[in-house]
C-alpha positions as CSV (number, residue, x, y, z in Angstrom):
1,M,-18.1,-6.7,54.5
2,S,-20.8,-4.3,53.6
3,T,-22.8,-4.4,50.4
4,S,-21.3,-1.2,49.1
5,V,-17.7,-2.6,49.6
6,V,-18.6,-5.8,47.7
7,V,-20.2,-3.7,44.9
8,L,-17.1,-1.5,44.7
9,I,-14.8,-4.5,44.5
10,V,-17.0,-6.0,41.7
11,V,-17.0,-2.7,39.8
12,V,-13.2,-2.4,40.1
13,A,-12.7,-6.0,39.0
14,I,-15.0,-5.4,35.9
15,V,-13.1,-2.2,35.0
16,V,-9.8,-4.0,35.3
17,I,-11.0,-6.9,33.2
18,L,-12.4,-4.5,30.5
19,G,-9.1,-2.6,30.5
20,I,-7.1,-5.8,30.0
21,A,-9.5,-6.9,27.2
22,L,-9.1,-3.5,25.4
23,L,-5.3,-3.6,25.7
24,A,-5.3,-7.2,24.3
25,R,-7.5,-6.2,21.4
26,A,-5.3,-3.2,20.6
27,Q,-2.2,-5.4,20.6
28,V,-3.9,-7.9,18.3
29,R,-4.9,-5.1,15.9
30,R,-1.4,-3.6,16.1
31,R,0.2,-6.9,15.2
32,R,-2.2,-7.5,12.4
33,L,-1.5,-4.1,10.9
34,Q,2.3,-4.6,11.3
35,E,2.1,-7.9,9.5
36,R,-0.1,-6.6,6.7
37,F,1.7,-3.3,6.1
38,G,5.3,-4.2,7.1
39,P,7.6,-1.3,6.8
40,E,4.7,1.0,5.8
41,Y,3.3,0.5,9.3
42,E,6.5,1.9,10.8
43,R,6.6,4.8,8.3
44,A,3.0,5.7,9.1
45,V,3.7,5.7,12.9
46,E,6.8,7.8,12.4
47,G,5.1,10.3,10.2
48,G,1.8,10.4,12.1
49,K,0.6,12.4,15.1
50,S,0.5,9.3,17.2
51,K,0.6,5.5,17.0
52,R,-3.2,5.4,17.4
53,A,-3.7,7.9,14.6
54,A,-1.4,6.0,12.3
55,E,-3.2,2.8,13.0
56,R,-6.6,4.5,12.4
57,D,-5.2,5.7,9.1
58,L,-4.0,2.2,8.1
59,A,-7.4,0.7,9.0
60,E,-9.1,3.4,6.9
61,R,-6.8,2.4,4.0
62,E,-7.9,-1.2,4.5
63,K,-11.6,-0.2,4.6
64,R,-11.3,1.8,1.4
65,H,-9.4,-1.0,-0.3
66,S,-12.0,-3.5,0.6
67,E,-14.6,-1.4,-1.3
68,L,-12.5,-1.3,-4.5
69,D,-13.2,-3.7,-7.3
70,I,-9.7,-5.0,-7.8
71,R,-9.6,-7.6,-10.5
72,P,-7.1,-9.8,-12.3
73,L,-6.0,-9.0,-15.8
74,P,-6.9,-11.3,-18.6
75,E,-3.8,-13.1,-20.0
76,T,-4.1,-11.0,-23.2
77,A,-3.8,-7.8,-21.2
78,R,-0.9,-9.2,-19.1
79,Q,0.9,-9.9,-22.4
80,R,0.1,-6.5,-23.7
81,Y,1.6,-4.8,-20.6
82,R,4.7,-7.0,-20.7
83,Q,5.2,-5.9,-24.3
84,Q,4.7,-2.3,-23.4
85,W,7.1,-2.6,-20.5
86,S,9.7,-4.2,-22.8
87,L,9.4,-1.2,-25.1
88,V,9.8,1.3,-22.2
89,Q,13.0,-0.5,-21.1
90,Q,14.3,-0.3,-24.7
91,Q,13.6,3.4,-24.7
92,F,15.8,3.8,-21.6
93,V,19.0,3.4,-23.7
94,D,18.4,6.5,-25.8
95,R,16.0,8.5,-23.7
96,P,16.3,7.6,-20.0
97,G,14.2,10.6,-18.8
98,G,11.4,9.9,-21.2
99,A,11.5,6.2,-20.4
100,I,11.0,6.9,-16.7
101,L,8.0,9.2,-17.4
102,E,6.6,6.5,-19.7
103,A,7.2,3.8,-17.0
104,D,5.2,5.9,-14.5
105,R,2.4,6.4,-17.1
106,L,2.3,2.7,-17.9
107,L,2.2,1.8,-14.2
108,T,-0.7,4.2,-13.7
109,S,-2.5,2.6,-16.6
110,L,-2.0,-0.9,-15.2
111,M,-3.4,0.3,-11.8
112,A,-6.5,1.6,-13.5
113,E,-7.1,-1.5,-15.5
114,R,-6.7,-3.6,-12.3
115,G,-9.4,-1.4,-10.7
116,Y,-7.3,0.9,-8.6
117,P,-8.4,4.6,-8.6
118,T,-5.7,6.8,-10.1
119,E,-6.6,10.0,-8.3
120,G,-3.0,11.1,-7.9
121,Y,0.2,9.7,-6.4
122,E,-0.8,10.1,-2.7
123,Q,-4.0,8.2,-3.1
124,Q,-2.4,5.6,-5.4
125,H,0.2,5.1,-2.7
126,R,-2.4,4.7,0.0
127,D,-4.5,2.2,-2.0
128,L,-1.5,0.1,-3.1
129,S,0.0,0.0,0.4
130,V,-2.8,-2.4,1.5
131,E,-2.1,-5.3,-0.8
132,H,1.4,-4.4,-2.1
133,A,3.2,-3.4,1.1
134,G,6.3,-5.4,-0.1
135,T,6.8,-3.1,-3.1
136,I,5.3,0.2,-1.9
137,E,8.8,1.6,-1.0
138,H,9.9,0.9,-4.6
139,Y,7.0,3.0,-5.8
140,R,7.8,5.8,-3.4
141,R,11.5,5.9,-4.5
142,A,10.7,5.7,-8.2
143,H,8.2,8.5,-7.8
144,D,10.6,10.7,-5.8
145,I,13.3,10.2,-8.5
146,T,10.8,11.0,-11.3
147,Q,9.6,14.1,-9.5
148,G,13.2,15.2,-8.9
149,H,14.0,14.6,-12.6
150,Q,11.1,16.8,-13.7
151,Q,12.4,19.7,-11.5
152,T,16.1,19.3,-12.2
153,E,17.5,16.6,-14.5
154,A,18.5,13.5,-12.6
155,S,21.6,11.5,-13.3
156,T,21.4,8.5,-15.6
157,E,22.3,6.3,-12.6
158,D,19.3,7.8,-10.6
159,L,17.0,7.2,-13.6
160,R,18.3,3.6,-13.8
161,K,17.4,3.1,-10.1
162,A,14.0,4.6,-10.8
163,M,13.5,2.1,-13.6
164,V,14.4,-0.8,-11.4
165,H,12.0,0.4,-8.7
166,Y,9.2,0.8,-11.2
167,R,9.9,-2.7,-12.6
168,Q,9.5,-4.1,-9.1
169,V,6.1,-2.5,-8.7
170,F,5.1,-3.3,-12.2
171,E,5.8,-7.0,-11.8
172,D,4.0,-7.1,-8.4
173,L,0.9,-5.4,-9.9
174,L,0.9,-7.6,-13.0
175,G,0.6,-10.7,-10.9
176,D,-2.8,-11.9,-9.6
177,A,-1.8,-13.2,-6.2
178,D,-3.4,-10.2,-4.5
179,V,-6.9,-10.6,-6.1
180,R,-9.7,-11.7,-3.8
181,P,-12.0,-14.5,-4.9
182,E,-15.1,-13.4,-6.8
183,G,-17.4,-14.0,-3.8
184,D,-15.1,-12.1,-1.4
185,R,-15.0,-8.7,-3.3
186,H,-16.1,-6.5,-0.4
187,H,-14.5,-8.3,2.5
188,A,-11.0,-7.6,3.8
189,R,-8.8,-10.6,4.1
């Protein structure tokens, strides 16, 4: 065999090995994103331009989230939020539409106190989806019902469903299981 044939075989082998390594890396990344984001991963892929673009978007969400100063609530604040939530639920009986708007406001306040930016629903959704993937669909549904109610009055049953969805997100955010240890503030898990 000539030297040029040997070199060609080595180059082809290296290219094949690099290709396999890149595919394996992409699969590991894909699996990690699927596990972390759950149904939100599928939603991003379906709504995105491509699977690669969706995965890039989800990775950007993780990066932004890792730079946030998410913190646990002191027990006094947790109790205060529980009391406020209880009042919102009581309001639902007489003023379901007003209670839903108040639930949305209270949830936004809780997000802010935990350290989440509250730049508007789309950014809130993106930031919450990283550590609260299990309840992000509840947030989406509650928000959609609330928006619909503001445009045309929603039925009491729809407002009740929104309240249930808000409660799921509220309870998830009130917990501290998603907070990173103090020394790990700027590193993604």
